[in-house]
C-alpha positions as CSV (number, residue, x, y, z in Angstrom):
1,X,119.7,132.3,155.7
2,X,122.6,133.4,153.7
3,X,126.1,134.0,155.0
4,X,129.0,136.0,153.6
5,X,131.9,133.4,153.7
6,X,134.7,133.1,156.0
7,X,135.7,134.2,159.6
8,X,137.0,137.6,160.9
9,X,136.0,141.2,160.2
10,X,134.2,142.4,158.4
11,X,132.3,139.2,158.3
12,X,128.9,138.7,160.1
13,X,129.0,136.3,163.0
14,X,126.7,133.3,162.6
15,X,124.2,132.8,165.6
16,X,121.7,130.2,166.0
17,X,119.0,130.9,168.7
18,X,117.6,128.0,171.0
19,X,114.5,128.6,173.0
20,X,114.0,126.4,176.1
21,X,110.5,126.5,177.8
22,X,110.6,124.9,181.1
23,X,107.8,124.7,183.8
24,X,109.6,123.8,187.0
25,X,106.6,122.2,188.5
26,X,106.4,118.7,190.1
27,X,104.9,116.0,188.1
28,X,104.4,118.2,184.9
29,X,106.1,117.3,181.7
30,X,109.0,119.3,180.2
31,X,108.0,121.3,177.2
32,X,111.0,122.1,175.1
33,X,111.0,123.9,171.9
34,X,114.3,124.2,169.9
35,X,114.3,126.1,166.8
36,X,116.6,128.0,164.5
37,X,116.0,131.9,164.1
38,X,117.3,131.7,160.6
39,X,115.3,132.4,157.5
40,X,115.6,129.4,155.0
41,X,117.3,130.6,151.9
42,X,115.2,131.3,148.8
43,X,116.2,129.3,145.7
44,X,117.6,132.1,143.5
45,X,120.8,133.3,142.2
46,X,122.5,136.4,143.6
47,X,124.4,139.1,141.9
48,X,128.1,138.1,142.4
49,X,129.0,141.8,142.2
50,X,126.6,142.8,145.0
51,X,129.1,141.8,147.7
52,X,132.9,142.4,147.8
53,X,134.4,140.3,144.9
54,X,137.9,139.0,144.2
55,X,138.0,138.8,140.3
56,X,141.2,136.9,140.2
57,X,140.8,133.4,138.9
58,X,142.6,130.6,136.9
59,X,141.7,127.8,134.7
60,X,142.8,124.4,135.9
61,X,142.4,120.8,134.3
62,X,143.3,118.9,137.5
63,X,142.0,119.1,141.1
64,X,145.6,118.4,142.3
65,X,146.3,122.0,141.4
66,X,144.0,123.7,143.8
67,X,146.5,124.5,146.4
68,X,148.6,126.2,143.8
69,X,145.5,128.0,142.5
70,X,144.7,129.3,145.9
71,X,148.3,130.5,146.4
72,X,147.9,132.5,143.0
73,X,144.3,134.0,143.4
74,X,144.0,134.5,147.1
75,X,147.3,136.2,147.6
76,X,148.0,139.7,148.7
77,X,144.9,140.3,150.7
78,X,142.7,138.1,148.4
79,X,140.1,135.6,149.4
80,X,137.5,133.8,147.5
81,X,139.1,133.9,143.9
82,X,137.8,131.7,141.2
83,X,138.7,128.5,139.5
84,X,137.3,127.3,136.1
85,X,137.4,123.6,135.9
86,X,135.9,121.1,133.4
87,X,133.8,117.9,134.3
88,X,133.3,115.4,131.6
89,X,130.3,113.3,131.6
90,X,132.3,110.2,132.1
91,X,133.6,111.9,135.3
92,X,130.3,112.3,137.1
93,X,131.4,110.8,140.3
94,X,129.6,112.6,143.0
95,X,132.0,111.4,145.8
96,X,135.0,112.6,143.9
97,X,133.6,115.9,143.2
98,X,132.2,116.5,146.7
99,X,135.7,116.1,148.0
100,X,136.9,118.7,145.2
101,X,134.2,121.1,146.3
102,X,135.0,120.5,150.0
103,X,138.7,121.3,149.5
104,X,137.8,124.4,147.4
105,X,135.6,125.6,150.4
106,X,138.6,125.1,152.9
107,X,140.8,127.1,150.3
108,X,138.1,129.7,149.6
109,X,137.9,129.1,146.1
110,X,134.7,129.5,144.1
111,X,134.1,126.9,141.2
112,X,133.1,127.7,137.8
113,X,132.3,124.5,136.1
114,X,132.3,123.9,132.4
115,X,130.3,120.9,131.3
116,X,131.8,118.5,128.7
117,X,130.7,115.5,126.8
118,X,133.1,112.7,125.6
119,X,135.9,112.8,123.0
120,X,135.2,111.0,119.7
121,X,137.2,110.7,116.3
122,X,135.1,113.7,115.1
123,X,135.4,115.8,118.3
124,X,133.4,116.4,121.2
125,X,130.1,114.4,121.3
126,X,127.0,116.6,120.9
127,X,125.1,116.6,124.0
128,X,121.3,115.5,124.0
129,X,118.3,116.7,125.9
130,X,118.5,113.5,127.9
131,X,121.9,114.4,128.9
132,X,120.5,117.4,130.6
133,X,118.4,115.4,133.0
134,X,121.6,113.5,134.0
135,X,123.7,116.5,134.4
136,X,121.1,118.1,136.6
137,X,120.6,115.0,138.7
138,X,124.4,114.7,139.2
139,X,125.0,118.4,139.9
140,X,122.3,118.8,142.5
141,X,123.8,116.0,144.5
142,X,126.8,118.2,145.3
143,X,126.9,120.5,148.3
144,X,128.1,123.5,146.4
145,X,130.8,125.9,147.8
146,X,128.7,129.1,147.4
147,X,125.1,129.9,146.6
148,X,125.6,130.5,143.0
149,X,126.1,127.2,141.2
150,X,128.3,128.5,138.2
151,X,127.7,126.4,135.1
152,X,129.2,127.0,131.6
153,X,127.3,125.1,128.8
154,X,130.1,123.6,126.9
155,X,132.8,125.0,124.7
156,X,133.4,127.0,121.6
157,X,130.7,125.4,119.4
158,X,131.8,127.7,116.5
159,X,134.5,125.0,116.1
160,X,133.4,121.8,114.3
161,X,135.6,119.7,116.5
162,X,133.8,121.0,119.6
163,X,130.5,119.9,118.3
164,X,131.1,116.4,116.8
165,X,132.4,117.6,113.5
166,X,129.6,119.9,112.7
167,X,128.8,123.6,112.8
168,X,125.2,123.9,114.0
169,X,124.2,127.2,115.8
170,X,120.6,126.1,115.8
171,X,121.4,122.9,117.4
172,X,123.7,124.5,120.1
173,X,120.9,127.1,120.8
174,X,118.4,124.4,121.4
175,X,120.5,122.3,123.6
176,X,121.6,125.5,125.5
177,X,118.0,126.5,126.1
178,X,117.0,122.8,127.1
179,X,120.1,122.6,129.6
180,X,119.3,125.9,131.1
181,X,115.6,125.2,131.7
182,X,116.4,121.7,133.1
183,X,118.9,123.1,135.4
184,X,116.8,126.0,136.6
185,X,113.8,123.6,137.2
186,X,116.1,121.4,139.3
187,X,117.4,124.4,141.4
188,X,117.3,128.1,140.8
189,X,120.6,128.5,142.4
190,X,122.2,127.3,139.1
191,X,123.9,130.4,137.4
192,X,123.9,129.7,133.8
193,X,126.6,130.8,131.4
194,X,126.8,130.1,127.6
195,X,129.9,128.5,126.1
196,X,132.8,130.8,125.5
197,X,133.2,131.3,121.8
198,X,136.5,131.6,119.6
199,X,136.5,135.2,118.5
200,X,139.3,134.6,116.2
201,X,137.6,131.8,114.1
202,X,137.0,132.4,110.5
203,X,134.6,131.1,108.0
204,X,136.1,127.7,106.9
205,X,135.0,124.1,106.5
206,X,135.5,123.4,110.3
207,X,134.8,126.8,112.0
208,X,132.4,129.8,111.7
209,X,132.9,133.5,112.7
210,X,131.2,134.6,115.8
211,X,129.2,137.2,114.0
212,X,127.5,134.6,111.9
213,X,127.1,132.1,114.5
214,X,125.5,134.6,116.9
215,X,123.1,135.8,114.1
216,X,122.0,132.2,113.3
217,X,121.5,131.5,117.1
218,X,119.2,134.5,117.2
219,X,117.4,133.6,114.0
220,X,116.7,130.1,115.5
221,X,115.6,131.5,118.9
222,X,115.1,135.2,119.3
223,X,115.1,134.9,123.1
224,X,118.2,132.9,123.4
225,X,120.5,135.8,124.5
226,X,118.0,136.9,127.2
227,X,118.4,133.5,129.1
228,X,121.6,133.5,130.6
229,X,122.7,134.8,133.9
230,X,126.2,136.0,132.8
231,X,128.3,136.2,129.7
232,X,131.3,134.0,129.1
233,X,134.0,135.4,127.0
234,X,137.2,134.0,125.6
235,X,139.1,137.2,125.3
236,X,142.5,136.3,124.0
237,X,145.1,138.7,122.7
238,X,145.2,137.8,119.0
239,X,146.5,137.2,116.5
240,X,148.5,134.2,117.5
241,X,147.9,134.6,121.2
242,X,150.5,137.4,121.1
243,X,148.5,140.6,120.5
244,X,148.9,144.0,121.8
245,X,147.8,144.9,125.4
246,X,146.5,148.2,123.9
247,X,144.4,146.5,121.3
248,X,140.6,146.7,121.6
249,X,137.8,145.0,119.8
250,X,137.3,141.4,118.8
251,X,140.3,139.3,119.2
252,X,141.8,141.4,122.0
253,X,141.8,141.1,125.9
254,X,138.9,143.4,125.7
255,X,137.1,141.2,123.3
256,X,134.1,140.9,125.8
257,X,133.3,144.6,125.2
258,X,133.0,143.9,121.4
259,X,130.8,140.9,122.2
260,X,128.4,142.9,124.5
261,X,128.1,145.6,122.0
262,X,127.6,143.4,119.0
263,X,125.0,141.3,120.7
264,X,123.0,144.3,122.2
265,X,120.9,144.1,119.0
266,X,120.0,140.5,119.6
267,X,118.7,141.2,123.3
268,X,121.9,140.6,125.3
269,X,121.5,142.6,128.6
270,X,124.2,145.4,128.5
271,X,124.8,145.0,132.2
272,X,125.1,141.3,132.4
273,X,127.9,140.1,134.6
274,X,131.0,139.1,132.6
275,X,133.1,136.0,133.2
276,X,136.4,135.8,131.2
277,X,137.1,132.2,131.6
278,X,139.9,132.0,129.1
279,X,142.5,134.6,128.2
280,X,146.2,135.1,128.3
281,X,149.4,135.4,126.1
282,X,151.3,132.2,125.1
283,X,155.0,132.3,126.1
284,X,157.9,130.9,123.9
285,X,159.2,128.8,126.7
286,X,157.7,125.0,126.9
287,X,158.6,121.6,126.2
288,X,160.2,123.0,123.1
289,X,160.8,126.7,122.4
290,X,158.4,128.4,120.1
291,X,160.0,131.9,119.1
292,X,156.9,133.0,117.6
293,X,155.5,133.7,121.1
294,X,156.6,136.4,123.5
295,X,159.3,135.6,126.2
296,X,157.9,134.8,129.6
297,X,159.2,137.8,131.3
298,X,157.3,140.0,128.8
299,X,154.2,137.9,129.4
300,X,154.4,138.6,133.0
301,X,154.6,142.3,132.5
302,X,151.6,142.1,130.2
303,X,149.5,140.3,132.8
304,X,150.2,142.9,135.4
305,X,149.2,145.6,133.0
306,X,146.1,143.7,132.0
307,X,144.8,143.2,135.6
308,X,145.4,146.7,136.7
309,X,144.6,148.7,133.7
310,X,142.2,146.7,131.5
311,X,140.4,144.1,133.6
312,X,139.6,146.6,136.3
313,X,136.2,147.0,134.5
314,X,133.5,146.7,137.5
315,X,131.3,144.6,135.2
316,X,133.9,141.8,135.0
317,X,133.1,139.1,137.8
318,X,136.3,137.0,137.2
319,X,139.2,136.5,134.9
320,X,140.7,133.1,134.8
321,X,143.6,132.8,132.4
322,X,144.3,129.6,130.6
323,X,146.1,127.5,132.0
324,X,147.7,127.0,135.5
325,X,149.3,123.6,134.7
326,X,149.7,121.6,131.5
327,X,152.9,119.6,131.1
328,X,152.8,118.7,127.5
329,X,151.7,119.8,123.9
330,X,149.4,121.4,122.9
331,X,149.1,123.8,125.8
332,X,152.7,123.8,127.2
333,X,153.1,127.2,125.9
334,X,150.0,128.5,127.9
335,X,151.1,126.7,131.2
336,X,152.0,128.9,134.1
337,X,153.9,126.0,135.6
338,X,157.2,124.8,134.1
339,X,157.4,121.3,132.6
340,X,158.7,118.6,134.7
341,X,159.2,121.2,137.7
342,X,157.6,122.6,140.7
343,X,158.6,126.1,139.6
344,X,156.4,128.6,137.8
345,X,156.8,131.0,134.9
346,X,157.3,134.7,136.0
347,X,153.6,135.6,135.5
348,X,152.8,133.4,138.5
349,X,154.9,135.6,141.0
350,X,153.9,138.8,139.3
351,X,150.1,138.1,139.7
352,X,150.7,137.0,143.3
353,X,152.1,140.4,144.1
354,X,149.1,142.2,142.7
355,X,146.9,143.6,145.4
356,X,143.4,141.7,145.6
357,X,139.9,142.1,147.2
358,X,138.8,139.8,150.1
359,X,135.7,138.5,148.5
360,X,132.4,137.8,150.4
361,X,130.5,135.5,148.4
362,X,127.0,134.6,149.5
363,X,126.8,131.2,151.1
364,X,123.8,129.2,152.4
365,X,123.9,128.8,156.0
366,X,121.7,126.1,157.5
367,X,121.6,123.9,160.5
368,X,119.4,121.3,162.2
369,X,119.3,121.0,166.1
370,X,117.9,118.0,168.0
371,X,117.6,117.1,171.7
372,X,119.8,114.0,172.5
373,X,117.6,113.0,175.4
374,X,114.0,114.1,176.1
375,X,113.4,114.8,179.9
376,X,109.8,113.8,180.9
377,X,109.7,115.0,184.3
378,X,111.3,117.7,186.6
379,X,111.9,118.2,190.2
380,X,110.9,121.6,191.6
381,X,113.7,124.1,191.9
382,X,116.4,121.8,190.3
383,X,118.6,122.2,187.6
384,X,118.7,120.1,184.3
385,X,121.3,119.9,181.5
386,X,119.7,119.2,178.1
387,X,122.2,117.8,175.7
388,X,121.5,118.9,172.2
389,X,123.2,117.9,168.9
390,X,123.8,120.7,166.2
391,X,124.5,119.6,162.6
392,X,125.8,121.8,159.9
393,X,123.8,121.3,156.8
394,X,124.8,124.3,154.8
395,X,127.7,125.7,152.9
396,X,129.8,127.4,155.4
397,X,132.5,126.3,157.6
398,X,131.5,127.3,161.2
399,X,134.5,128.6,163.1
400,X,134.3,128.7,166.9
401,X,135.4,132.3,167.0
402,X,132.3,133.6,165.1
403,X,129.6,131.0,165.6
404,X,127.5,130.3,168.7
405,X,124.0,129.3,170.1
406,X,121.9,131.9,172.0
407,X,119.8,130.4,174.8
408,X,116.4,132.3,175.7
409,X,114.2,131.8,178.6
410,X,110.4,131.3,178.3
411,X,110.0,135.0,178.0
412,X,112.1,135.0,174.9
413,X,114.8,137.0,176.8
414,X,118.5,135.8,176.1
415,X,120.0,134.2,179.0
416,X,123.3,133.1,177.6
417,X,125.4,131.6,174.7
418,X,126.7,128.4,174.1
419,X,130.0,127.8,172.1
420,X,130.1,125.7,169.0
421,X,133.2,124.0,167.8
422,X,134.6,124.4,164.3
423,X,132.2,122.4,162.1
424,X,132.4,121.8,158.3
425,X,129.3,121.0,156.3
426,X,127.6,117.7,157.3
427,X,129.7,117.7,160.6
428,X,127.9,117.4,164.0
C-alpha cells in the first residue's frame, strides 16, 4: 500500500482491517485470522509530479541545519519540501543516517542524496564499480522518507578536480550506468539522477564544456541519456553568479531548458522531471565583502522573482538553492545564514513569505499484526479479549487521528474500530 504523507485533509486515512473468526462452541478451538487489507507496494518509482508537490528546496551540508531548512521550505502553506544533502563514502554510517532520515520524516522533508567519494590531493576520487555494490548495500539498509529514493550520481565531472584530476566523459558514463544498474537491481525504488554539470565551464586543462562532454558521453554509450529517471541541473545565473534574471539559455537560471533542448538529439526524454539541485546568486556580504557580487537585498528580490516567474515551470520537481549555511570561504557568499550568527540574509525571509504547495509524496505504508496470546478454548456465550500487537514497518508516521483498525465478524461485516496510538516507523 502506498500512502500520501501526513495527517489532516485532504489526506487519506490509513485503515488496517482485522478479521476475527470465532466459533463459540464448547471444547472447540478458537480459529483466528488476522490480516492486513492492504496491497503490498510494488517496487517501482513513481512520478513525483503525479501528486501535489512542493517544489521549494534548499541545499545543506550539515544535518544540524534540518530545522532551519524546514522553516524555509515548509513555510506559508508548504509541506514536504526538498533538501539536497551529500553523503561521502567515509560517512556511510547507517545509524547516523537513519536518524537523519527519521528527523526529515518528522519535519516533512524529502531527501535528495548526492553521492560523493573521498577528497585527495588531485580532487575527488574516481568511484569504482565495486563502490556501487557497497553504496547499494548501505543505501538499502535505510528506511527512506518517501517511496522514491532520490540519488544523484556524483558532481560536475566536467571539472577535473571532481574526477581525481582527469576529464573522462567515457569513464563517468560507464560508472553512471553501472551505479544505476546496481541500485535498480537492489531496489526499483531508487530514483536515479545524473550528476549536475557546470554549464559555465570552458575548454581548459582542468575543465570541459558541457557540449563536448555530453557528446563524448553519448559517443561512448548511445543509450546513456535514456537511463535516468530525472534530470539534474545546476542552473546558476552566470557570469560570476550575478547574471540577469531575464537571461535565458546556458549559464542562466533557465539553464535546464537549454540542457533539455541540447540533449534531445542524444535521447534525453523531453518530459523528464527536472531537479535544479544547485542555483542562486552570490551576495557581496560574507566573512569579507566581495563587491563584485550583488547586495543581499537585491539577491532577495531576485529569488522572489525567480520562484514566482521563472521556476513556476510544471516540469520542475524541485529547486534547492546553494547553500543554506556555510560559515567560511569559499562559500560564505552563497550562504543564506550570516557568519557567526543565528540570523539569515534577506532572501531567507523573502522565500519564507512566498506561498507554497502542501505536498503529498507517495510513502510506503506497511504494518505487521500479531496476537499476543492465543486462546485455545472458549466457553459458550462468553466474551473474550484478544490482545494484538501492531507494528509500523513502513515509512509513514501513523497519527491517532487518522489511523485505526477495523474489526470484522466471521461474515466479513465490520463490527467496530480500534484506535491506534501515534506510531513512528518501527514502533509498536
